[in-house]
Residue frames as a rotation matrix with the C-alpha (Angstrom) as fourth column:
MET 1
0.202 0.608 -0.768 -16.77
0.974 -0.210 0.090 -11.22
-0.106 -0.766 -0.634 19.33
MET 2
0.240 -0.047 0.970 -17.32
0.438 -0.886 -0.151 -7.49
0.866 0.461 -0.192 18.95
ASP 3
-0.212 -0.404 -0.890 -15.43
0.967 -0.221 -0.131 -5.28
-0.144 -0.888 0.437 21.39
ILE 4
0.456 0.526 0.718 -17.16
0.625 -0.763 0.162 -1.91
0.633 0.375 -0.677 21.77
MET 5
-0.386 -0.621 -0.682 -15.30
0.897 -0.427 -0.118 1.15
-0.218 -0.657 0.721 23.00
GLN 6
0.763 0.642 0.076 -16.82
0.646 -0.752 -0.130 4.60
-0.026 0.148 -0.989 23.47
LEU 7
-0.247 -0.914 0.322 -14.45
0.926 -0.320 -0.199 7.26
0.285 0.249 0.926 22.14
SER 8
-0.982 0.070 0.178 -16.61
-0.116 -0.958 -0.262 10.28
0.152 -0.278 0.948 22.93
GLU 9
-0.524 0.840 0.138 -20.20
-0.402 -0.101 -0.910 11.09
-0.751 -0.533 0.390 23.76
ASP 10
0.538 0.813 -0.223 -21.33
-0.503 0.097 -0.859 10.29
-0.676 0.575 0.461 20.21
THR 11
0.277 -0.550 -0.788 -18.51
-0.863 0.219 -0.455 8.17
0.423 0.806 -0.414 18.72
TYR 12
0.594 -0.008 0.805 -17.89
-0.488 0.792 0.368 4.45
-0.640 -0.611 0.466 19.11
ARG 13
-0.260 -0.732 -0.630 -15.18
-0.945 0.327 0.009 2.09
0.199 0.598 -0.776 17.95
ILE 14
0.692 0.490 0.530 -16.08
-0.568 0.823 -0.019 -1.57
-0.445 -0.288 0.848 17.41
ASP 15
-0.369 -0.887 -0.277 -13.21
-0.923 0.314 0.222 -4.04
-0.110 0.338 -0.935 17.00
ASP 16
0.617 0.636 0.463 -14.08
-0.502 0.772 -0.391 -7.35
-0.606 0.008 0.796 15.37
ASP 17
0.650 -0.356 0.671 -11.51
0.496 0.868 -0.020 -9.92
-0.575 0.346 0.741 14.23
ARG 18
-0.245 -0.960 0.133 -8.44
0.807 -0.126 0.577 -7.80
-0.537 0.249 0.806 13.31
VAL 19
-0.661 0.083 0.746 -10.45
0.475 -0.723 0.502 -4.95
0.581 0.685 0.439 11.82
ARG 20
-0.594 0.493 -0.636 -12.56
0.542 -0.339 -0.769 -2.19
-0.595 -0.801 -0.067 13.29
PHE 21
-0.307 0.534 0.788 -15.52
0.649 -0.488 0.584 -0.14
0.696 0.690 -0.197 12.25
PHE 22
-0.974 -0.092 -0.209 -17.01
0.210 -0.718 -0.664 2.98
-0.089 -0.690 0.718 13.76
VAL 23
0.019 0.994 0.111 -20.42
0.948 -0.053 0.314 4.31
0.318 0.099 -0.943 14.72
LEU 24
-0.956 -0.294 -0.021 -20.96
0.292 -0.934 -0.208 8.07
0.041 -0.205 0.978 14.69
GLU 25
-0.014 0.986 -0.167 -24.10
0.987 -0.013 -0.158 9.83
-0.158 -0.167 -0.973 15.90
GLY 26
-0.878 -0.064 0.473 -25.49
0.150 -0.978 0.146 13.21
0.454 0.199 0.869 14.94
THR 27
-0.755 0.644 0.120 -28.67
-0.448 -0.373 -0.812 14.87
-0.479 -0.667 0.571 16.10
ASP 28
0.092 0.851 -0.516 -30.72
-0.981 -0.011 -0.192 13.30
-0.170 0.524 0.834 13.28
LYS 29
0.926 0.181 -0.331 -29.14
-0.281 0.916 -0.285 9.95
0.252 0.357 0.899 12.49
ALA 30
0.330 -0.844 0.422 -26.14
-0.453 0.250 0.856 7.68
-0.828 -0.473 -0.300 12.95
ILE 31
0.709 -0.167 -0.685 -23.76
-0.638 0.262 -0.724 6.06
0.300 0.951 0.079 10.52
MET 32
0.675 -0.581 0.455 -21.51
0.199 0.737 0.646 3.02
-0.710 -0.346 0.613 10.46
ILE 33
0.394 -0.662 -0.638 -18.13
-0.915 -0.347 -0.205 3.49
-0.086 0.664 -0.743 8.82
ASP 34
-0.529 -0.459 -0.714 -17.51
-0.627 0.778 -0.035 0.03
0.571 0.429 -0.700 7.30
SER 35
0.399 0.872 0.283 -19.02
-0.891 0.296 0.344 -3.19
0.216 -0.390 0.895 8.59
SER 36
0.377 -0.291 0.879 -16.51
-0.623 0.623 0.473 -5.80
-0.685 -0.726 0.054 9.78
MET 37
-0.520 -0.758 -0.394 -14.44
-0.834 0.350 0.426 -8.65
-0.185 0.550 -0.814 8.39
ASN 38
-0.926 0.109 -0.362 -16.49
-0.006 0.953 0.302 -11.80
0.378 0.282 -0.882 8.98
ASN 39
-0.769 0.598 -0.226 -19.59
0.392 0.161 -0.906 -10.70
-0.505 -0.785 -0.358 10.85
PRO 40
-0.639 0.592 0.490 -22.81
0.473 -0.200 0.858 -10.40
0.606 0.781 -0.153 8.83
ASN 41
0.448 0.824 -0.346 -24.47
0.775 -0.165 0.610 -9.20
0.445 -0.542 -0.713 12.04
ALA 42
-0.627 -0.776 -0.069 -22.16
0.724 -0.547 -0.420 -6.24
0.288 -0.314 0.905 12.59
ILE 43
-0.301 0.597 0.744 -25.21
-0.095 -0.795 0.599 -3.99
0.949 0.110 0.296 12.72
GLU 44
0.602 0.533 -0.594 -26.04
0.492 0.338 0.802 -5.55
0.629 -0.776 -0.059 16.08
GLY 45
-0.256 -0.769 -0.586 -22.93
0.967 -0.209 -0.148 -3.90
-0.009 -0.604 0.797 17.51
ALA 46
-0.841 -0.014 0.540 -24.11
0.159 -0.961 0.224 -0.55
0.516 0.275 0.811 16.22
ARG 47
0.096 0.987 0.132 -27.58
-0.010 -0.132 0.991 -1.09
0.995 -0.096 -0.002 17.66
LYS 48
0.233 -0.092 -0.968 -26.04
0.921 0.342 0.189 -1.55
0.313 -0.935 0.164 21.10
VAL 49
-0.574 -0.590 -0.568 -24.86
0.742 -0.668 -0.056 2.06
-0.346 -0.454 0.821 21.05
THR 50
-0.891 0.301 -0.340 -27.52
-0.375 -0.910 0.177 3.95
-0.256 0.285 0.924 19.06
ASP 51
-0.320 0.855 0.408 -31.24
0.632 0.514 -0.581 3.80
-0.706 0.072 -0.704 18.44
LYS 52
-0.025 0.250 -0.968 -31.19
-0.456 -0.864 -0.211 6.53
-0.889 0.436 0.136 15.79
PRO 53
0.954 0.299 -0.022 -31.86
-0.133 0.356 -0.925 5.89
-0.269 0.885 0.379 12.09
LEU 54
0.189 -0.944 0.270 -28.73
-0.134 0.248 0.960 4.10
-0.973 -0.218 -0.079 10.89
GLU 55
0.928 -0.020 -0.371 -26.88
-0.372 -0.007 -0.928 4.34
0.016 1.000 -0.014 7.57
ILE 56
0.499 -0.808 0.315 -23.56
0.440 0.549 0.710 2.99
-0.747 -0.215 0.630 6.32
VAL 57
0.797 -0.413 -0.442 -20.61
-0.604 -0.517 -0.607 4.36
0.022 0.750 -0.661 4.38
ASN 58
0.787 -0.575 0.221 -17.72
0.537 0.816 0.211 2.22
-0.302 -0.048 0.952 3.14
THR 59
0.368 -0.763 -0.531 -14.19
-0.436 -0.646 0.627 3.60
-0.821 0.001 -0.570 3.03
HIS 60
-0.431 -0.380 -0.819 -13.50
-0.899 0.261 0.352 0.87
0.080 0.888 -0.454 0.45
ALA 61
0.529 0.839 -0.129 -14.77
-0.845 0.534 0.008 -2.57
0.075 0.105 0.992 -0.52
ASP 62
-0.590 -0.691 -0.419 -12.12
-0.548 0.723 -0.421 -5.07
0.593 -0.019 -0.805 0.50
ARG 63
-0.044 0.663 -0.747 -13.77
0.172 0.742 0.648 -8.13
0.984 -0.099 -0.147 2.04
ASP 64
-0.449 -0.205 -0.869 -12.73
0.845 0.217 -0.488 -7.21
0.289 -0.954 0.076 5.57
HIS 65
-0.974 0.106 -0.202 -14.79
-0.025 -0.930 -0.368 -4.01
-0.227 -0.353 0.908 5.42
ILE 66
-0.543 0.785 -0.300 -18.12
-0.778 -0.335 0.532 -5.15
0.317 0.522 0.792 3.97
ALA 67
-0.930 0.135 -0.342 -19.18
0.178 0.979 -0.096 -8.33
0.322 -0.150 -0.935 5.81
GLY 68
-0.571 0.731 -0.373 -22.12
0.579 0.037 -0.814 -6.61
-0.581 -0.681 -0.445 7.50
ASN 69
-0.903 0.177 -0.392 -23.32
-0.359 -0.810 0.463 -4.60
-0.236 0.559 0.795 4.50
GLY 70
-0.782 0.599 -0.172 -26.10
0.283 0.587 0.759 -7.07
0.555 0.545 -0.628 3.82
ALA 71
-0.380 0.650 -0.658 -28.12
0.864 -0.005 -0.504 -5.57
-0.331 -0.760 -0.559 6.68
PHE 72
-0.284 0.198 -0.938 -28.50
-0.089 -0.980 -0.180 -2.38
-0.955 0.033 0.296 4.62
GLU 73
0.591 0.557 0.584 -30.43
0.581 0.208 -0.787 -1.77
-0.560 0.804 -0.201 1.42
LYS 74
0.824 -0.302 0.479 -28.20
0.201 -0.636 -0.745 1.16
0.529 0.711 -0.464 0.46
MET 75
0.458 -0.732 -0.504 -24.66
0.723 -0.024 0.691 2.25
-0.518 -0.681 0.518 1.24
TYR 76
0.886 -0.289 -0.363 -22.55
-0.393 -0.883 -0.257 5.34
-0.246 0.371 -0.896 0.55
MET 77
0.279 -0.827 0.488 -19.46
0.510 0.558 0.654 4.52
-0.814 0.066 0.577 -1.51
SER 78
-0.287 -0.445 -0.848 -17.27
-0.580 -0.624 0.524 5.97
-0.762 0.642 -0.079 -4.24
PRO 79
0.782 0.599 -0.171 -18.58
-0.484 0.411 -0.773 4.83
-0.393 0.687 0.611 -7.64
ALA 80
0.167 -0.815 -0.555 -14.98
-0.863 0.152 -0.482 3.94
0.477 0.560 -0.678 -8.53
GLU 81
-0.663 -0.415 0.623 -15.20
-0.713 0.604 -0.356 1.22
-0.228 -0.680 -0.697 -5.88
GLN 82
0.340 0.937 0.078 -18.24
-0.863 0.345 -0.369 -0.52
-0.373 0.058 0.926 -7.34
PRO 83
0.403 -0.193 -0.895 -16.27
-0.566 0.716 -0.409 -3.13
0.719 0.671 0.179 -9.37
VAL 84
-0.725 -0.689 -0.023 -14.32
-0.367 0.414 -0.833 -4.14
0.583 -0.595 -0.553 -6.26
TYR 85
-0.498 0.612 0.614 -17.51
-0.779 -0.005 -0.627 -4.28
-0.381 -0.791 0.479 -4.20
ARG 86
0.562 0.762 -0.321 -19.34
-0.824 0.486 -0.289 -6.50
-0.064 0.427 0.902 -6.68
GLU 87
0.041 -0.634 -0.772 -16.31
-0.471 0.669 -0.575 -8.78
0.881 0.388 -0.271 -7.19
ASN 88
-0.892 -0.443 0.095 -16.25
-0.259 0.325 -0.910 -9.31
0.372 -0.836 -0.404 -3.43
GLY 89
-0.606 0.709 -0.360 -19.92
0.678 0.697 0.232 -10.25
0.415 -0.103 -0.904 -3.34
GLY 90
-0.892 0.229 -0.391 -21.29
0.105 -0.735 -0.669 -6.91
-0.440 -0.638 0.632 -2.21
LYS 91
-0.329 0.877 0.352 -25.06
0.909 0.192 0.370 -6.49
0.257 0.441 -0.860 -2.55
GLY 92
0.158 0.556 -0.816 -27.36
0.740 -0.614 -0.274 -3.50
-0.654 -0.561 -0.508 -2.34
ILE 93
0.721 0.215 0.659 -27.67
0.617 -0.632 -0.469 -0.08
0.316 0.744 -0.589 -3.92
ILE 94
-0.309 -0.891 -0.333 -24.62
0.941 -0.337 0.029 2.16
-0.138 -0.304 0.943 -3.98
ILE 95
0.892 0.429 -0.138 -25.24
0.421 -0.903 -0.086 5.82
-0.162 0.019 -0.987 -3.23
PRO 96
0.236 -0.899 0.369 -22.27
0.832 -0.009 -0.555 7.46
0.502 0.438 0.746 -4.97
VAL 97
0.891 -0.095 -0.444 -20.15
0.197 -0.801 0.566 9.96
-0.409 -0.592 -0.695 -3.07
LYS 98
0.412 -0.764 0.496 -17.19
0.733 -0.045 -0.679 11.94
0.541 0.643 0.542 -4.30
GLU 99
-0.560 -0.795 -0.233 -14.60
0.804 -0.455 -0.383 14.47
0.198 -0.402 0.894 -3.22
GLY 100
-0.955 0.077 0.285 -16.13
-0.123 -0.981 -0.149 17.32
0.268 -0.178 0.947 -1.24
ASP 101
-0.043 0.983 -0.180 -19.54
0.003 0.180 0.984 15.72
0.999 0.042 -0.010 -0.68
ILE 102
-0.735 -0.097 0.671 -20.97
-0.638 -0.238 -0.733 16.15
0.231 -0.966 0.113 2.82
ILE 103
-0.188 0.672 -0.716 -22.82
0.397 0.719 0.571 13.44
0.898 -0.177 -0.402 4.71
ASP 104
-0.585 0.020 0.811 -24.59
-0.568 -0.723 -0.392 15.36
0.579 -0.690 0.435 7.46
LEU 105
-0.611 0.304 -0.731 -25.74
0.549 0.828 -0.114 13.35
0.570 -0.471 -0.673 10.47
GLY 106
0.648 0.750 0.132 -27.40
0.454 -0.520 0.724 16.43
0.612 -0.409 -0.677 11.97
ASN 107
0.866 -0.391 0.312 -24.97
-0.495 -0.758 0.425 19.07
0.071 -0.522 -0.850 13.26
ARG 108
0.203 -0.843 0.497 -22.18
-0.224 0.454 0.862 16.65
-0.953 -0.287 -0.096 12.40
PRO 109
0.826 0.106 -0.554 -20.93
-0.553 -0.045 -0.832 16.99
-0.113 0.993 0.022 8.82
LEU 110
0.225 -0.749 0.624 -18.63
0.208 0.662 0.720 14.34
-0.952 -0.032 0.305 7.38
GLU 111
0.465 -0.145 -0.873 -16.63
-0.771 -0.550 -0.320 15.44
-0.434 0.822 -0.368 4.35
VAL 112
0.840 -0.137 0.526 -15.72
0.319 0.908 -0.272 12.86
-0.440 0.396 0.806 1.70
ILE 113
0.268 -0.838 -0.476 -12.08
-0.794 -0.471 0.383 12.87
-0.545 0.275 -0.792 0.55
ASP 114
0.973 0.032 -0.230 -11.07
-0.180 0.730 -0.659 10.75
0.146 0.682 0.716 -2.43
ILE 115
0.184 -0.948 0.259 -7.85
-0.875 -0.039 0.482 8.83
-0.447 -0.315 -0.837 -1.66
PRO 116
0.952 0.204 -0.230 -7.45
-0.295 0.814 -0.500 6.14
0.085 0.544 0.835 -4.36
GLY 117
-0.006 -0.986 -0.166 -4.46
-0.894 0.080 -0.442 3.84
0.449 0.146 -0.882 -4.48
HIS 118
-0.702 -0.107 0.704 -5.09
-0.514 0.760 -0.398 1.15
-0.493 -0.641 -0.589 -1.90
THR 119
-0.262 0.619 0.740 -8.21
0.777 0.590 -0.219 0.55
-0.572 0.518 -0.636 -3.98
PRO 120
-0.619 -0.045 0.784 -9.57
0.686 -0.518 0.512 2.60
0.383 0.854 0.351 -6.91
GLY 121
0.076 0.765 0.640 -12.36
0.134 -0.644 0.753 4.16
0.988 0.029 -0.151 -4.88
SER 122
-0.221 -0.208 -0.953 -10.88
0.952 0.167 -0.258 4.43
0.213 -0.964 0.161 -1.39
ILE 123
0.248 0.298 0.922 -12.20
0.064 -0.954 0.292 7.41
0.967 -0.013 -0.255 0.54
ALA 124
-0.782 -0.306 -0.544 -11.51
0.582 -0.044 -0.812 9.05
0.225 -0.951 0.212 3.87
LEU 125
0.354 0.908 0.224 -14.11
0.609 -0.405 0.682 10.83
0.710 -0.105 -0.696 5.95
LEU 126
-0.776 -0.597 0.204 -13.32
0.288 -0.624 -0.727 14.04
0.561 -0.505 0.656 7.78
ASP 127
0.254 0.774 -0.580 -15.42
0.943 -0.065 0.326 14.64
0.214 -0.630 -0.746 10.89
ILE 128
0.029 -0.353 0.935 -15.12
0.430 -0.840 -0.331 18.38
0.902 0.412 0.128 10.41
ASN 129
0.589 0.305 0.748 -16.25
-0.392 -0.702 0.595 19.69
0.707 -0.644 -0.293 13.79
ASN 130
0.956 -0.197 0.218 -14.32
-0.108 0.455 0.884 17.11
-0.273 -0.869 0.413 15.80
ARG 131
0.406 -0.853 -0.330 -11.16
-0.913 -0.365 -0.181 17.36
0.034 0.374 -0.927 13.66
VAL 132
-0.095 -0.358 0.929 -10.88
-0.329 0.892 0.310 13.57
-0.939 -0.276 -0.203 13.20
LEU 133
-0.108 -0.026 -0.994 -10.02
-0.990 0.093 0.105 11.75
0.090 0.995 -0.035 9.96
TYR 134
0.406 0.258 0.877 -11.39
-0.296 0.945 -0.141 8.24
-0.865 -0.202 0.460 9.35
SER 135
-0.086 -0.708 -0.701 -8.78
-0.889 -0.263 0.375 6.84
-0.450 0.656 -0.606 6.98
GLY 136
0.884 0.352 -0.308 -9.83
-0.453 0.807 -0.378 3.28
0.115 0.474 0.873 6.19
ASP 137
0.760 -0.637 0.130 -6.65
0.571 0.750 0.333 1.36
-0.309 -0.179 0.934 5.33
THR 138
0.669 -0.496 0.553 -4.72
0.370 -0.423 -0.827 4.16
0.644 0.758 -0.099 3.62
VAL 139
-0.104 -0.688 0.719 -3.24
-0.580 -0.545 -0.606 5.71
0.808 -0.479 -0.342 6.76
GLN 140
0.942 0.334 0.035 -2.33
-0.227 0.556 0.800 3.29
0.248 -0.761 0.599 9.54
SER 141
0.161 -0.912 0.378 0.57
-0.974 -0.085 0.210 1.92
-0.159 -0.402 -0.902 11.56
GLY 142
0.448 0.047 0.893 0.03
-0.119 0.993 0.007 -1.66
-0.886 -0.109 0.451 10.37
ILE 143
-0.724 -0.656 0.214 1.17
0.075 0.234 0.969 -3.33
-0.686 0.718 -0.120 7.16
ILE 144
0.058 0.780 -0.623 -0.80
-0.594 -0.475 -0.650 -1.94
-0.803 0.407 0.436 4.24
PHE 145
0.065 0.045 0.997 -1.87
0.541 0.838 -0.073 -4.32
-0.838 0.544 0.030 1.46
MET 146
0.243 -0.066 -0.968 -0.46
-0.652 -0.750 -0.112 -3.00
-0.719 0.658 -0.225 -1.82
PHE 147
-0.900 -0.432 0.059 -0.47
-0.252 0.627 0.737 -6.18
-0.356 0.648 -0.673 -3.91
GLY 148
-0.288 0.813 0.506 -3.12
0.670 0.549 -0.500 -7.39
-0.685 0.195 -0.702 -6.32
LYS 149
-0.404 0.067 0.912 -4.87
0.893 -0.185 0.409 -5.97
0.197 0.980 0.015 -9.35
HIS 150
0.604 0.755 0.255 -6.70
0.679 -0.655 0.332 -3.14
0.417 -0.027 -0.908 -7.59
ARG 151
0.541 -0.451 -0.710 -3.64
0.530 -0.473 0.704 -1.55
-0.653 -0.757 -0.017 -5.94
ASN 152
0.565 -0.411 0.716 -1.64
0.576 -0.424 -0.698 1.33
0.591 0.807 -0.002 -7.38
MET 153
0.116 -0.609 -0.785 1.39
0.963 -0.124 0.239 2.60
-0.243 -0.784 0.572 -5.49
ASP 154
-0.781 -0.405 0.475 1.80
0.544 -0.815 0.199 5.77
0.306 0.414 0.857 -7.55
THR 155
-0.067 0.859 0.507 -1.80
0.051 -0.505 0.862 6.80
0.996 0.083 -0.011 -6.90
PHE 156
0.574 0.212 -0.791 -1.49
0.732 0.299 0.612 5.80
0.367 -0.930 0.016 -3.26
ILE 157
-0.399 -0.815 -0.420 1.49
0.905 -0.424 -0.036 8.13
-0.149 -0.394 0.907 -2.79
GLU 158
-0.748 0.171 0.641 -0.36
0.175 -0.881 0.440 11.01
0.640 0.441 0.629 -4.43
SER 159
0.368 0.928 -0.055 -3.32
0.239 -0.037 0.970 10.43
0.899 -0.370 -0.235 -2.11
LEU 160
0.316 -0.341 -0.885 -1.03
0.949 0.107 0.297 10.53
-0.007 -0.934 0.358 0.92
LYS 161
-0.769 -0.629 0.115 0.48
0.636 -0.771 0.038 13.79
0.065 0.103 0.993 -0.32
LYS 162
-0.284 0.776 0.563 -3.02
0.091 -0.563 0.822 15.19
0.954 0.285 0.090 -0.67
LEU 163
0.655 0.530 -0.538 -3.83
0.539 0.171 0.825 14.26
0.529 -0.831 -0.173 2.93
GLU 164
-0.176 -0.808 -0.562 -0.55
0.980 -0.197 -0.024 15.76
-0.091 -0.555 0.827 4.10
LYS 165
-0.784 -0.138 0.604 -1.48
0.340 -0.911 0.232 19.11
0.519 0.388 0.762 2.54
MET 166
0.024 0.882 0.470 -4.77
-0.286 -0.445 0.849 19.19
0.958 -0.155 0.242 4.43
SER 167
-0.132 -0.132 -0.982 -3.46
0.685 0.704 -0.187 17.81
0.716 -0.698 -0.002 7.73
ASP 168
-0.970 -0.147 0.195 -4.05
-0.015 -0.760 -0.649 21.17
0.243 -0.633 0.735 9.44
ARG 169
-0.252 0.961 0.116 -7.74
-0.740 -0.268 0.616 20.22
0.623 0.070 0.779 9.40
PHE 170
0.751 0.509 -0.421 -7.48
-0.129 0.738 0.662 17.18
0.648 -0.443 0.620 11.68
ASP 171
0.195 -0.631 0.751 -5.76
-0.969 -0.241 0.049 16.38
0.150 -0.738 -0.658 14.96
LEU 172
-0.317 -0.214 0.924 -6.28
-0.487 0.873 0.035 12.60
-0.814 -0.439 -0.380 15.06
ILE 173
-0.298 0.203 -0.933 -6.65
-0.862 0.363 0.354 9.76
0.411 0.909 0.067 12.56
TYR 174
0.040 0.398 0.916 -8.83
-0.649 0.708 -0.279 6.73
-0.760 -0.583 0.287 13.25
PRO 175
-0.557 -0.304 -0.773 -7.65
-0.808 0.413 0.420 3.84
0.191 0.858 -0.476 11.01
SER 176
0.534 0.800 -0.273 -9.37
-0.755 0.597 0.273 0.51
0.381 0.060 0.923 10.46
HIS 177
0.712 -0.368 -0.598 -6.37
0.380 0.918 -0.112 -1.57
0.590 -0.148 0.794 11.57
ASP 178
-0.211 -0.929 -0.305 -3.57
0.728 0.059 -0.683 -1.57
0.653 -0.366 0.663 14.12
ARG 179
-0.723 -0.140 -0.677 -3.11
0.650 -0.472 -0.596 1.37
-0.236 -0.871 0.432 16.52
CYS 180
-0.097 0.732 0.675 -5.99
0.526 -0.538 0.659 3.79
0.845 0.419 -0.333 16.98
PRO 181
0.973 0.207 -0.104 -5.70
0.035 -0.574 -0.818 6.70
-0.229 0.792 -0.566 17.00
VAL 182
-0.011 -0.979 0.203 -2.56
0.983 0.026 0.179 7.74
-0.181 0.202 0.963 15.13
LYS 183
0.179 -0.020 -0.984 -1.29
0.197 -0.979 0.056 11.28
-0.964 -0.203 -0.171 14.66
PRO 184
0.961 0.242 -0.135 -1.07
-0.057 -0.302 -0.951 13.16
-0.271 0.922 -0.277 11.35
ASP 185
0.273 -0.933 -0.234 2.73
-0.888 -0.338 0.311 13.04
-0.370 0.123 -0.921 11.52
ILE 186
-0.051 -0.255 0.965 2.57
0.079 0.963 0.259 9.42
-0.996 0.090 -0.029 10.33
ILE 187
0.849 0.511 0.134 1.52
0.155 0.000 -0.988 10.61
-0.505 0.860 -0.080 6.85
PRO 188
0.603 -0.673 -0.428 4.92
-0.794 -0.455 -0.403 11.99
0.076 0.583 -0.809 5.71
LYS 189
-0.304 -0.697 0.649 6.56
-0.698 0.627 0.347 8.83
-0.649 -0.347 -0.677 7.07
LEU 190
0.264 0.489 0.831 4.24
0.252 0.797 -0.549 6.68
-0.931 0.354 0.087 4.96
ILE 191
0.952 0.038 -0.302 5.05
-0.257 -0.433 -0.864 8.82
-0.164 0.901 -0.403 1.92
GLU 192
0.136 -0.988 -0.076 8.78
-0.980 -0.146 0.133 8.38
-0.142 0.056 -0.988 2.50
GLY 193
-0.338 -0.259 0.905 8.48
-0.335 0.931 0.142 4.63
-0.880 -0.255 -0.402 2.95
ALA 194
0.581 0.636 0.507 6.23
0.279 0.430 -0.859 4.16
-0.764 0.641 0.072 -0.09
GLU 195
0.841 -0.327 -0.431 8.59
-0.541 -0.542 -0.643 6.23
-0.024 0.774 -0.633 -2.24
GLN 196
-0.199 -0.937 0.289 11.54
-0.886 0.298 0.355 4.11
-0.419 -0.185 -0.889 -1.09
VAL 197
-0.069 0.267 0.961 9.65
0.106 0.960 -0.259 0.96
-0.992 0.084 -0.094 -2.05
ARG 198
0.873 0.486 0.031 8.70
0.103 -0.123 -0.987 2.39
-0.476 0.865 -0.158 -5.42
ALA 199
0.643 -0.690 -0.332 12.27
-0.758 -0.509 -0.408 3.45
0.113 0.514 -0.850 -6.12
GLY 200
0.759 -0.338 -0.556 13.76
0.208 0.936 -0.285 0.10
0.617 0.101 0.781 -5.03
LYS 201
-0.042 -0.818 0.573 15.77
-0.424 -0.505 -0.752 1.78
0.905 -0.275 -0.326 -2.28
THR 202
-0.148 0.009 0.989 14.74
-0.971 0.187 -0.147 -0.55
-0.186 -0.982 -0.018 0.54
GLU 203
-0.800 -0.219 -0.558 14.91
-0.360 0.920 0.155 -4.32
0.480 0.325 -0.815 0.92
GLY 204
0.182 0.910 0.373 11.87
-0.976 0.119 0.185 -6.47
0.124 -0.397 0.909 1.62
ARG 205
-0.744 -0.346 0.571 11.31
-0.478 0.874 -0.093 -10.06
-0.467 -0.342 -0.816 2.63
GLU 206
-0.437 0.589 -0.680 9.50
-0.636 0.332 0.697 -12.51
0.636 0.737 0.229 0.35
MET 207
-0.859 0.235 0.455 6.78
-0.270 0.548 -0.792 -14.49
-0.435 -0.803 -0.407 2.05
ASP 208
-0.690 0.721 -0.058 3.50
0.401 0.448 0.799 -16.31
0.602 0.529 -0.598 1.54
LEU 209
-0.877 0.480 0.005 0.38
-0.309 -0.557 -0.771 -14.42
-0.367 -0.678 0.637 2.62
PHE 210
0.056 0.972 0.229 -2.93
-0.394 0.232 -0.889 -16.26
-0.917 -0.041 0.396 2.37
GLY 211
0.359 0.037 0.932 -1.57
0.602 0.754 -0.262 -18.19
-0.713 0.655 0.249 -0.61
ASN 212
0.971 -0.059 0.231 -0.13
0.141 -0.641 -0.755 -15.09
0.193 0.766 -0.614 -2.30
LYS 213
0.084 -0.992 -0.095 3.57
0.996 0.087 -0.028 -14.53
0.036 -0.092 0.995 -2.92
VAL 214
0.910 0.231 0.345 4.33
0.215 -0.973 0.085 -11.05
0.355 -0.003 -0.935 -1.59
VAL 215
-0.297 -0.954 -0.031 7.24
0.623 -0.169 -0.764 -8.93
0.724 -0.246 0.645 -0.44
MET 216
0.735 0.509 -0.449 6.93
0.662 -0.393 0.638 -7.37
0.148 -0.766 -0.626 3.00
TYR 217
-0.288 -0.744 0.603 8.60
0.356 -0.668 -0.654 -4.02
0.889 0.026 0.457 3.57
ARG 218
0.557 0.469 -0.685 8.67
0.778 -0.007 0.628 -3.19
0.290 -0.883 -0.369 7.28
PHE 219
-0.253 -0.568 0.783 9.49
0.078 -0.819 -0.569 0.19
0.964 -0.083 0.251 8.72
GLU 220
-0.948 -0.159 -0.275 9.46
0.281 -0.016 -0.959 1.37
0.148 -0.987 0.060 12.32
TYR 221
-0.749 0.650 -0.133 6.16
-0.493 -0.679 -0.543 3.20
-0.443 -0.341 0.829 11.84
ALA 222
0.457 0.890 0.001 4.25
-0.612 0.315 -0.725 0.89
-0.646 0.330 0.689 9.41
GLY 223
-0.611 -0.691 0.386 4.84
-0.149 0.580 0.801 -1.34
-0.778 0.432 -0.457 6.38
PHE 224
0.120 0.604 -0.788 3.64
-0.952 -0.155 -0.263 -2.61
-0.281 0.782 0.556 3.02
PHE 225
-0.087 -0.077 0.993 2.82
0.234 0.968 0.095 -5.94
-0.968 0.241 -0.067 1.40
CYS 226
0.154 0.045 -0.987 3.72
-0.799 -0.583 -0.151 -5.56
-0.582 0.812 -0.053 -2.29
GLU 227
0.972 0.146 -0.185 4.09
-0.234 0.676 -0.698 -7.60
0.023 0.722 0.691 -5.45
PRO 228
0.456 -0.857 0.238 7.34
0.454 0.454 0.766 -9.63
-0.765 -0.242 0.597 -5.70
């Protein structure tokens, strides 16, 4: 069941089965940021809050972010994410976006920021005028999936460092999982934790996750699921 929450006059958060997506309105059109975990009818949630022409952008193509993409003929996405999207059954035409591109909803520009690592084509979207960063899975207070063939911890850390350098441009971060919002001060904490994991300076706990053997590293502020 979709739980809709209005965050501002023209911004909505829709929580659906452990993941959330967002609907943003401009003067000309609206956009969905991702499209749910299991709900092919996620667009119906968006239609409850906007009657403007509706588009979609994906922060990345893990299965829990693309379930409702089938309602759209086209979607904005990093071209580096296309292999992940197709492997996960994604259909439709990808409109490629890259670092610095602007998706303008009408007096509401969203700037694309490339943040690979969690997946090869992960992006964040900066709502420039409202000083909000939509971070997908890369910045969050939950446990970030960093196991499997598409993950790269070194690249992930570099992407976090990139976001840290531009954190004077946003006041809040809206992640796809766990607490929402979070503050920019979580970014250096994530960097520190990820670097400790990479350097083998922290202990994790081996466990089974959806049939995968992983190691969970848990910190006070967030955590990581990594390869054993």
